[in-house]
PLY file of the C-alpha trace (Angstrom):
ply
format ascii 1.0
element vertex 163
property float x
property float y
property float z
element edge 162
property int vertex1
property int vertex2
end_header
64.73 -24.59 -58.42
66.58 -25.61 -55.27
66.58 -29.38 -54.87
66.26 -30.34 -51.19
68.06 -33.62 -51.90
70.83 -32.04 -53.95
74.27 -32.49 -52.38
75.29 -28.92 -53.25
72.53 -27.31 -51.19
74.45 -24.42 -49.54
72.27 -24.47 -46.42
72.77 -28.11 -45.38
75.15 -29.98 -43.08
76.69 -27.00 -41.31
75.82 -24.60 -38.53
74.49 -21.41 -40.04
74.16 -18.12 -38.18
71.23 -16.11 -39.50
69.67 -12.78 -38.68
65.92 -12.12 -39.02
63.96 -8.88 -38.90
60.42 -8.43 -37.68
58.83 -5.48 -39.46
55.50 -4.58 -37.91
53.35 -1.88 -39.52
49.72 -1.18 -38.59
49.81 -4.29 -36.35
50.72 -6.45 -39.37
53.98 -8.43 -39.73
55.93 -8.76 -42.98
56.71 -12.31 -44.14
58.25 -13.95 -47.21
57.06 -17.21 -48.71
59.95 -19.65 -49.25
59.10 -22.47 -51.65
60.59 -25.96 -51.27
61.16 -25.46 -47.54
59.52 -27.41 -44.72
57.12 -30.34 -44.60
54.29 -28.46 -46.34
56.52 -27.57 -49.30
56.69 -23.87 -48.40
57.31 -21.72 -45.34
56.35 -18.17 -44.39
59.31 -16.55 -42.64
60.57 -13.06 -41.76
63.15 -11.46 -44.05
66.75 -12.24 -43.17
69.67 -14.40 -44.04
73.07 -15.81 -43.25
75.78 -13.73 -41.64
78.97 -13.76 -43.70
82.44 -13.68 -42.21
83.43 -10.06 -41.57
79.89 -8.64 -41.85
78.16 -7.40 -38.72
74.72 -8.65 -37.75
73.26 -5.18 -38.31
74.90 -4.80 -41.74
73.66 -8.24 -42.73
70.08 -7.57 -41.67
69.95 -4.26 -43.55
71.42 -5.89 -46.68
69.08 -8.89 -46.54
66.04 -6.63 -46.19
67.11 -4.57 -49.18
67.77 -7.67 -51.32
64.59 -9.52 -50.35
62.06 -6.69 -49.91
63.47 -3.55 -51.58
63.14 -1.77 -48.21
65.80 0.15 -46.31
65.40 -0.50 -42.59
66.80 0.65 -39.29
67.64 -2.20 -36.93
65.89 -1.90 -33.58
65.87 -4.09 -30.48
67.40 -7.54 -30.23
64.56 -9.84 -29.19
65.55 -13.51 -28.99
67.63 -16.35 -30.43
65.96 -19.23 -32.23
67.95 -22.43 -32.70
66.60 -24.88 -35.26
68.10 -28.37 -35.54
67.03 -31.04 -38.01
68.71 -33.93 -39.81
70.30 -31.66 -42.46
69.97 -28.14 -41.02
71.26 -26.34 -37.95
70.48 -22.62 -37.80
71.09 -20.15 -35.02
68.85 -17.17 -35.76
69.04 -13.77 -34.09
65.71 -11.91 -34.21
65.46 -8.11 -34.15
62.75 -5.54 -34.66
63.24 -3.34 -37.71
61.65 -0.11 -38.89
61.12 0.93 -42.50
63.19 3.97 -43.49
62.42 4.03 -47.23
61.57 1.96 -50.26
58.53 0.41 -51.91
57.77 -3.16 -50.93
58.78 -5.54 -53.73
59.74 -9.21 -53.79
63.47 -9.57 -54.29
65.72 -12.58 -54.50
68.33 -14.46 -52.53
71.81 -13.66 -53.92
73.16 -16.90 -52.43
71.07 -18.85 -54.95
71.27 -18.92 -58.73
68.45 -17.28 -60.67
67.00 -20.68 -61.61
67.13 -21.85 -57.96
65.28 -18.97 -56.29
62.88 -19.98 -53.52
61.29 -16.62 -52.59
57.87 -16.53 -54.23
55.67 -14.05 -52.36
55.88 -11.15 -49.92
53.09 -9.66 -47.82
51.99 -8.28 -44.50
49.87 -10.53 -42.27
47.27 -9.30 -39.79
47.19 -10.93 -36.34
44.18 -13.00 -37.39
45.85 -14.16 -40.62
49.03 -15.13 -38.73
47.08 -17.13 -36.19
45.18 -18.94 -38.96
48.23 -20.07 -40.96
48.68 -23.85 -40.77
51.39 -24.76 -38.25
53.61 -26.45 -40.84
53.67 -23.34 -43.06
55.06 -20.73 -40.64
58.51 -20.26 -39.11
58.74 -22.23 -35.86
59.53 -19.13 -33.77
55.94 -17.97 -34.30
54.74 -21.20 -32.67
56.77 -20.44 -29.54
54.96 -17.12 -29.16
51.57 -18.67 -28.45
49.51 -16.01 -30.20
51.69 -15.58 -33.29
51.27 -11.82 -33.50
53.00 -11.65 -30.09
56.33 -12.85 -31.52
57.92 -9.51 -30.64
57.27 -10.33 -26.97
59.59 -13.38 -27.05
62.93 -13.18 -25.20
65.79 -15.59 -24.54
66.67 -18.81 -26.32
64.19 -20.98 -28.19
65.36 -24.40 -29.38
63.39 -26.40 -31.89
64.53 -29.93 -32.77
62.83 -31.65 -35.66
0 1
1 2
2 3
3 4
4 5
5 6
6 7
7 8
8 9
9 10
10 11
11 12
12 13
13 14
14 15
15 16
16 17
17 18
18 19
19 20
20 21
21 22
22 23
23 24
24 25
25 26
26 27
27 28
28 29
29 30
30 31
31 32
32 33
33 34
34 35
35 36
36 37
37 38
38 39
39 40
40 41
41 42
42 43
43 44
44 45
45 46
46 47
47 48
48 49
49 50
50 51
51 52
52 53
53 54
54 55
55 56
56 57
57 58
58 59
59 60
60 61
61 62
62 63
63 64
64 65
65 66
66 67
67 68
68 69
69 70
70 71
71 72
72 73
73 74
74 75
75 76
76 77
77 78
78 79
79 80
80 81
81 82
82 83
83 84
84 85
85 86
86 87
87 88
88 89
89 90
90 91
91 92
92 93
93 94
94 95
95 96
96 97
97 98
98 99
99 100
100 101
101 102
102 103
103 104
104 105
105 106
106 107
107 108
108 109
109 110
110 111
111 112
112 113
113 114
114 115
115 116
116 117
117 118
118 119
119 120
120 121
121 122
122 123
123 124
124 125
125 126
126 127
127 128
128 129
129 130
130 131
131 132
132 133
133 134
134 135
135 136
136 137
137 138
138 139
139 140
140 141
141 142
142 143
143 144
144 145
145 146
146 147
147 148
148 149
149 150
150 151
151 152
152 153
153 154
154 155
155 156
156 157
157 158
158 159
159 160
160 161
161 162
């Protein structure tokens, strides 16, 4: 498992550009549970990941969705940028809508992490009521900026969250 205090954590002590996709079907939003992340010990977050040098944002988002969810998606509208800054992490995240093209939903893995360090543990769609009832410390901070969490696709502009 990924050790948050381990000095080789690939996500710490650098600015990381990420891309995230909001897949909404039947008014429900798809989220992944990331273990060992955040103050509650886990975090529900949209599929996505780090943009590698030479890869476009759109290519990255499609690849991350396939790796993490087994779904092929079409990238839709750019919505907003979320900047997260903490003692060890600094992420600039670009949020887009996505639409399912094909595939059967299945929990995948993060290829940036070794098999014994995987942090993805669950995948599911959340109804508006379920989203709004998730404890604040267990959901990606961008949902908190939306007010009613199911309205995240209404956000625009820059959101900055310092922890």
